[in-house]
C-alpha positions in Angstrom: -6.1 73.4 38.3 -6.9 72.6 34.7 -4.4 69.8 34.5 -5.4 68.1 37.8 -5.8 64.4 37.4 -9.0 62.9 38.6 -10.4 59.4 39.1 -13.9 58.6 37.7 -15.7 55.5 38.8 -18.8 53.8 37.3 -21.0 50.9 38.5 -21.6 47.6 36.7 -24.9 49.0 35.2 -23.2 51.8 33.3 -20.3 52.6 31.0 -17.9 55.5 30.8 -17.0 57.1 27.5 -13.8 59.0 27.7 -12.9 61.2 24.8 -10.3 64.0 24.2 -6.5 64.1 24.3 -4.5 60.9 24.8 -7.3 58.7 23.3 -5.7 58.0 19.9 -8.5 59.8 18.0 -11.3 57.6 19.3 -13.0 57.4 22.7 -12.3 54.8 25.4 -15.1 52.7 26.8 -15.0 51.4 30.3 -17.8 49.1 31.7 -18.2 49.0 35.5 -14.8 50.2 36.5 -12.7 53.4 36.9 -10.5 55.6 34.9 -8.0 58.4 35.3 -9.0 61.6 33.4 -7.7 65.1 33.0 -10.9 67.3 33.3 -9.7 70.1 31.1 -8.5 68.0 28.1 -10.8 65.0 28.4 -14.5 64.5 28.5 -16.3 61.8 30.4 -19.9 60.7 29.5 -21.9 58.1 31.3 -24.2 55.6 29.4 -26.7 53.5 31.4 -26.6 49.8 30.7 -29.8 48.9 32.6 -32.5 46.9 30.9 -35.4 49.3 30.1 -39.0 48.2 29.8 -41.2 50.0 27.2 -44.9 49.8 27.1 -45.6 50.6 23.4 -49.1 52.0 22.8 -50.4 52.4 19.2 -54.0 53.7 19.5 -56.5 53.5 16.6 -54.2 52.3 13.7 -55.9 51.2 10.5 -55.0 47.7 9.5 -54.6 46.4 5.9 -58.4 45.9 5.8 -59.0 49.5 6.9 -60.3 48.4 10.4 -59.0 50.7 13.2 -57.6 48.8 16.2 -55.5 49.7 19.2 -52.4 47.6 20.2 -50.3 47.6 23.3 -46.9 45.8 23.2 -44.2 45.3 25.8 -40.5 45.5 24.9 -37.3 45.0 26.8 -34.3 47.0 25.5 -30.8 47.9 26.6 -27.6 49.5 25.4 -25.3 46.7 24.5 -22.3 47.2 26.8 -20.5 44.1 25.5 -20.0 45.5 22.0 -17.6 48.5 21.6 -19.1 49.2 18.3 -22.6 49.5 19.8 -21.3 51.5 22.7 -19.9 53.9 20.1 -23.3 54.2 18.4 -24.9 54.8 21.8 -22.3 57.4 22.7 -23.1 59.3 19.5 -26.9 59.1 20.0 -27.3 59.3 23.8 -24.1 60.7 25.2 -24.9 63.1 28.0 -28.7 62.5 27.7 -30.8 61.4 30.7 -32.4 58.0 30.9 -35.9 59.4 30.4 -34.9 60.9 27.0 -33.2 57.6 26.0 -36.4 55.8 26.9 -38.5 58.2 24.9 -36.4 57.8 21.8 -36.6 54.0 22.1 -40.3 54.1 22.7 -41.0 56.3 19.7 -38.9 54.1 17.5 -40.7 50.9 18.7 -44.1 52.5 18.3 -43.4 53.6 14.8 -42.4 50.1 13.8 -45.4 48.6 15.6 -47.8 50.9 13.7 -46.1 50.0 10.4 -46.5 46.2 11.0 -50.2 46.8 12.1 -50.8 48.6 8.8 -49.5 45.6 6.8 -51.5 42.9 8.6 -55.2 42.1 8.9 -57.1 42.1 12.2 -57.4 38.4 12.1 -53.7 37.9 11.5 -52.8 40.2 14.4 -55.4 38.8 16.8 -55.0 35.1 16.1 -51.3 34.9 15.2 -49.7 37.2 17.9 -46.4 35.3 17.6 -45.9 36.3 14.0 -46.8 39.9 14.7 -44.4 40.0 17.6 -41.7 38.4 15.6 -42.1 41.0 12.8 -42.0 44.0 15.2 -39.0 42.5 17.0 -37.0 41.9 13.8 -37.7 45.4 12.2 -37.1 47.3 15.4 -33.9 45.4 16.2 -32.3 46.5 13.0 -33.2 50.2 13.5 -32.3 50.3 17.2 -29.0 48.5 16.5 -27.7 51.6 14.7 -28.4 53.5 18.0 -26.5 51.0 20.1 -29.7 49.5 21.5 -30.4 45.7 21.6 -34.0 44.6 21.7 -34.1 41.7 24.2 -37.8 40.9 23.8 -41.1 42.1 22.4 -44.5 40.7 23.3 -47.9 41.8 22.0 -49.8 42.5 25.2 -53.3 43.6 24.1 -55.4 44.1 21.0 -58.6 46.2 21.1 -61.0 48.0 18.8 -63.8 50.5 19.1 -66.0 49.3 16.3 -66.9 45.8 17.6 -64.9 44.0 14.9 -63.1 41.7 17.4 -66.4 41.0 19.2 -67.8 39.9 15.8 -64.9 37.7 15.3 -65.5 36.1 18.7 -69.2 35.6 18.0 -68.4 34.1 14.6 -65.9 31.8 16.2 -68.4 30.9 18.9 -71.0 30.1 16.3 -68.5 28.1 14.3 -67.5 26.1 17.4 -71.2 25.5 18.2 -71.8 24.5 14.6 -68.8 22.1 14.6 -70.1 20.7 17.9 -73.5 20.0 16.5 -72.0 18.5 13.3 -69.7 16.4 15.5 -72.6 15.2 17.6 -74.7 14.4 14.5 -71.7 12.5 13.0 -71.3 10.6 16.3 -75.0 9.7 16.4 -74.9 8.7 12.8 -71.8 6.5 13.4 -73.5 5.1 16.5 -76.7 4.3 14.5 -74.7 2.7 11.8 -72.7 0.7 14.3 -76.0 -0.4 16.0 -77.5 -1.4 12.6 -74.4 -3.4 11.7 -74.5 -5.1 15.1 -78.2 -5.9 14.7 -77.5 -7.2 11.2 -74.7 -9.4 12.5 -77.0 -10.6 15.3 -79.7 -11.4 12.8 -77.2 -13.2 10.5 -75.9 -15.2 13.5 -79.5 -16.0 14.6 -80.4 -17.1 11.0 -77.3 -19.3 10.8 -78.2 -20.7 14.2 -81.8 -21.3 13.3 -80.8 -22.9 10.0 -78.4 -25.2 11.8 -81.2 -26.1 14.3 -83.7 -26.7 11.5 -81.1 -28.8 9.6 -80.4 -30.8 12.7 -84.1 -31.3 13.4 -84.7 -32.4 9.7 -81.8 -34.8 9.9 -83.2 -36.2 13.1 -86.7 -36.5 11.7 -85.3 -38.3 8.6 -83.2 -40.6 10.6 -86.2 -41.2 12.9 -88.5 -42.0 10.0 -85.9 -44.4 8.5 -85.6 -46.0 11.9 -89.3 -46.2 12.4 -89.7 -47.7 8.9 -87.1 -50.3 9.7 -88.6 -51.1 13.0 -92.2 -51.4 11.6 -90.9 -53.5 8.7 -89.1 -55.8 11.1 -92.2 -55.9 13.3 -94.5 -56.7 10.3 -92.1 -59.4 9.1 -92.0 -60.8 12.6 -95.8 -60.8 12.9 -96.1 -62.4 9.5 -93.6 -65.0 10.3 -95.5 -65.7 13.5 -98.8 -66.1 11.7 -97.3 -68.3 9.1 -95.7 -70.5 11.8 -99.0 -70.6 13.7 -100.9 -71.7 10.6 -98.3 -74.4 10.0 -98.7 -75.6 13.6 -102.5 -75.7 13.2 -102.3 -77.6 10.0 -99.9 -80.0 11.6 -102.3 -80.5 14.5 -105.3 -81.1 12.1 -103.2 -83.5 10.1 -102.3 -85.5 13.2 -106.0 -85.4 14.4 -107.0 -86.8 11.0 -104.5 -89.6 11.3 -105.8 -90.4 14.8 -109.4 -90.6 13.5 -108.2 -92.8 10.6 -106.5 -95.1 13.0 -109.6 -95.3 15.2 -111.8 -96.2 12.3 -109.6 -98.9 11.2 -109.6 -100.3 14.7 -113.4 -100.2 14.8 -113.6 -102.0 11.5 -111.3 -104.7 12.7 
């Protein structure tokens, strides 16, 4: 019968939206539970709360520089079952629709925002600063999908490609730059090593000069002292020899004087 009462059950990964009579003018939301409904005067809709993975492809989009590139991003989205307001938005947008259709709507929305961000950034910015690109897509898409009751859990830039060789040129330029920096670094290291060796050699020569100077000074002082010593020794020796000669002469004179006296005495004796 039309007024038969039935029990509707939903799992933890879905929500029930009950609308119609006895609802006070607004629907009732039940997450992972059950409800008593009157089929003829009330309507029951199921909304999936599973996390949905989207692979967002944006082929051949022109960047701010006019370079066509292709981007693949990965997003995790879900209907926010913890917010009655967002469940209301989701019921308006997706009530009675299959999961595939919900996924397609989310995918098209994400892809549109992804393309828009690609058109406002350069290839270098997208390729080298993926974190900034991902953050921009996440923020813009989150606002739009919020009005549909969808929460963006995460978004990651998965791949960047081009068909005109622009990224390859960037890689080659970067490789050349790295090689150039390596050569410059090697040259700088050699220069610093050469300077260090020259400074070490200069310090060694300075030390050797100081050492040789000290040796020469010591040798000179020794020679001077030796000369003074030799002079003193020779002077003393000469004085000693002179004194000896003088003393010997005095002794000889004394001997001759005594011999003369002896002769005088002998003559006097002979006369007597």
